[in-house]
C-alpha positions in Angstrom: -87.4 32.4 -23.4 -84.4 30.1 -22.7 -82.8 31.2 -26.0 -83.1 34.8 -25.0 -81.5 34.1 -21.7 -78.7 32.2 -23.3 -78.0 35.1 -25.7 -78.0 37.5 -22.8 -75.4 35.3 -21.0 -73.2 35.2 -24.1 -73.4 39.0 -24.7 -69.8 40.4 -24.2 -69.3 42.8 -21.4 -68.9 46.5 -22.0 -65.5 47.3 -23.5 -63.3 49.7 -21.5 -61.8 52.7 -23.1 -58.1 53.0 -23.5 -57.8 55.4 -20.7 -59.9 53.1 -18.4 -57.8 50.1 -19.3 -54.6 52.0 -18.6 -56.0 53.2 -15.2 -56.9 49.6 -14.3 -53.4 48.5 -15.0 -51.9 51.2 -12.9 -54.2 50.4 -10.0 -53.3 46.7 -10.3 -49.6 47.5 -10.3 -50.0 49.8 -7.3 -52.0 47.2 -5.4 -49.3 44.6 -6.1 -46.6 47.0 -4.9 -48.4 47.7 -1.7 -48.9 43.9 -1.0 -45.2 43.2 -1.7 -44.1 46.1 0.5 -46.3 44.8 3.3 -45.0 41.3 3.0 -41.3 42.3 3.1 -41.1 42.8 6.9 -42.8 39.4 7.3 -40.1 37.8 5.1 -37.4 39.5 7.1 -39.0 38.3 10.4 -39.1 34.8 9.1 -35.4 35.0 8.2 -34.6 36.3 11.7 -36.7 33.6 13.4 -34.9 30.7 11.7 -31.6 32.4 12.3 -29.4 34.2 9.8 -27.1 31.8 8.0 -23.6 32.0 9.4 -21.2 33.1 6.7 -17.4 33.4 6.7 -16.9 37.0 5.7 -13.9 38.5 3.9 -11.0 39.9 5.9 -11.8 42.9 8.1 -15.6 42.4 8.1 -17.4 44.3 10.8 -19.7 42.5 13.3 -22.5 40.8 11.3 -25.3 43.3 11.7 -23.0 46.3 11.2 -21.5 44.5 8.2 -24.8 43.9 6.5 -25.9 47.5 7.3 -22.7 49.0 5.8 -22.2 46.6 2.8 -23.7 48.1 -0.4 -23.2 44.8 -2.3 -21.0 46.4 -4.9 -18.8 43.3 -5.5 -15.5 45.3 -5.5 -14.0 42.8 -3.0 -14.8 40.0 -5.5 -13.2 41.9 -8.4 -9.9 42.6 -6.7 -9.3 39.3 -5.0 -6.3 37.5 -6.6 -7.9 34.0 -6.0 -11.6 35.1 -6.4 -12.3 33.9 -2.9 -15.4 36.1 -2.1 -18.7 35.0 -3.5 -22.0 36.9 -3.5 -24.8 35.4 -1.5 -28.1 34.5 -3.3 -31.7 35.1 -2.3 -31.6 32.1 0.1 -29.6 34.4 2.5 -32.6 36.7 3.0 -31.4 40.1 4.2 -27.8 39.0 3.4 -28.4 38.4 -0.3 -25.8 40.0 -2.5 -23.3 40.3 0.3 -19.8 38.8 0.0 -18.9 35.6 1.9 -16.2 32.9 1.7 -16.8 29.2 1.1 -13.4 28.0 2.2 -13.8 24.4 1.1 -14.1 25.7 -2.5 -11.7 28.7 -2.3 -10.1 30.0 0.9 -8.5 33.4 1.4 -4.8 32.6 1.1 -3.7 36.2 1.5 -2.1 36.3 -2.0 -2.5 40.0 -2.0 -0.7 40.5 1.4 -2.0 44.1 1.5 -5.6 42.8 1.9 -6.9 44.2 -1.4 -10.5 43.5 -0.5 -10.3 45.9 2.4 -8.7 48.7 0.4 -11.4 48.2 -2.3 -14.3 48.4 0.0 -15.9 51.9 -0.4 -18.0 51.8 2.8 -15.6 50.3 5.3 -17.9 47.3 5.8 -14.4 45.7 5.7 -12.6 47.7 8.3 -9.6 49.7 7.2 -8.3 49.2 10.8 -7.0 45.8 9.7 -3.6 46.3 8.1 -2.0 42.9 8.3 -3.3 39.3 7.8 -2.5 38.5 11.4 -5.1 41.0 12.6 -7.9 39.3 10.7 -10.5 37.5 12.8 -13.0 36.0 10.4 -13.5 32.8 12.4 -11.7 30.0 14.1 -10.7 26.5 12.9 -11.6 23.3 14.7 -11.0 19.6 14.1 -14.6 18.7 13.3 -13.9 15.0 12.3 -10.9 13.8 14.4 -11.3 10.2 13.3 -11.0 11.2 9.6 -7.7 13.1 10.1 -4.9 11.2 8.4 -2.2 12.5 10.8 -4.2 11.2 13.7 -4.3 7.8 12.0 -0.5 7.9 11.5 -0.9 8.1 7.7 0.9 10.2 5.2 -0.4 11.7 1.9 0.8 11.5 -1.7 -0.8 13.0 -4.7 -3.2 15.9 -5.4 -4.8 17.2 -2.3 -8.2 17.6 -3.7 -8.0 15.7 -7.0 -7.5 16.6 -10.6 -10.8 18.4 -11.0 -10.5 20.8 -8.0 -10.5 24.4 -9.2 -9.2 26.1 -6.0 -5.9 28.0 -6.1 -3.2 28.6 -3.5 -0.1 30.7 -3.3 3.0 28.5 -2.9 5.8 30.9 -1.9 8.5 28.5 -2.9 7.1 28.5 -6.5 5.8 32.0 -6.9 5.8 34.6 -4.2 3.0 36.7 -5.7 0.8 34.5 -7.8 -1.5 31.6 -6.8 -1.5 28.4 -8.8 -4.2 25.6 -9.1 -3.9 23.2 -6.1 -4.2 20.3 -8.6 -0.9 21.4 -10.2 1.0 21.0 -6.9 1.1 17.3 -5.8 2.3 16.4 -2.3 4.5 13.6 -0.9 4.3 13.7 2.9 5.3 10.9 5.2 2.9 12.3 7.8 -0.1 14.3 6.4 0.4 17.8 7.6 -1.1 19.8 4.6 -3.2 22.0 6.9 -0.2 23.0 8.9 2.2 23.2 5.9 -0.1 25.6 4.0 -1.4 27.8 6.8 -0.5 31.3 5.8 -0.1 32.4 9.4 2.2 29.7 10.6 2.7 27.9 14.0 1.0 30.7 16.0 -2.3 29.5 14.3 -1.8 25.8 13.6 0.7 23.1 14.4 1.0 19.3 14.7 1.4 17.8 18.2 2.2 14.2 18.9 -0.4 11.8 20.4 0.6 9.3 23.0 -0.4 6.3 21.0 0.8 4.9 17.7 -1.1 4.2 14.6 -1.2 1.1 12.4 2.3 -0.5 12.1 3.5 1.5 15.1 3.7 4.7 13.1 3.6 7.9 15.2 0.3 9.7 15.3 -0.2 13.5 15.4 -3.1 15.9 15.7 -3.6 19.4 14.4 -3.7 21.9 17.2 -5.5 25.1 16.4 -3.9 28.0 18.3 -5.0 31.5 19.3 -3.3 33.0 16.2 -5.9 31.4 13.9 -7.6 34.1 11.7 -10.2 31.9 10.1 -8.9 32.2 6.5 -10.0 28.7 5.7 -6.9 27.4 3.9 -6.7 24.4 6.3 -10.3 23.5 5.3 -9.6 23.9 1.6 -6.5 21.8 1.5 -7.6 19.0 3.8 -7.5 15.9 1.5 -10.2 13.9 3.2 -13.9 14.3 2.2 -15.6 15.9 4.0 -12.8 18.0 5.5 -11.6 16.9 8.9 -10.9 20.5 9.8 -13.3 23.3 9.3 -13.7 27.0 10.1 -16.5 28.3 12.2 -17.5 31.8 11.1 -17.2 34.5 13.7 -15.9 32.0 16.3 -13.2 33.3 18.7 -10.4 31.3 20.2 -10.6 30.4 23.9 -7.5 28.3 24.1 -5.5 25.9 21.9 -7.7 23.2 20.5 -6.7 19.8 19.2 -10.0 18.0 19.0 -9.8 16.0 22.2 -7.6 15.7 25.3 -5.1 13.3 23.7 -2.9 16.0 22.1 0.1 17.7 23.6 0.3 21.4 24.4 
């Protein structure tokens, strides 16, 4: 009796016909599609709850929601950028995956193109064609995030490569080549007072300048502080070129200037 029961348990199940097997696969695929479709809003909701990652967008980007709605993630802005500043976000950005953003510490927008090629290349005007000059860009606003690390505030100068021999970022140096950016590592500096952020700002003194502090640094050397002014466009060149690690000055995406900012109340006006 036990042997018969064992044989019954081992008896293979009824084989399905080819048509039945195909139908089963189709049904499984359809069920999986429905489940994934149902879970998509939940993933989006989770992304919204934890807050969308603040990204520095290319010049002319619309307000964030409008930008994400208009951007078709074609990558044209990446292709035309002379310094390859825009990057495409990965899946960790949730709803923003595939959209272009700038990581200024790695590669800032130095306006090598002047005519804002990324805006002209955008087929949907997610990068507004209303922006015609670099001074009209409002991608973000710089701030002195680590005042104690700033070399100018310590009364120190800077000599050598701003970001080291292995840094791959590029920058346009007008005194070398008006139209083509070169690797930052190929342009060493020799500054009695570190002013690289001010020196390389593509907007000029309306965006960033050094102002003296009332106290002296080591050895009685004069101390200065970068003052971010209302003309700042958030291009990120100051953050990219800052020679200390992490950068003393950073760009806050989508921030807007309220007044001149120098990190504390010590600076002049």
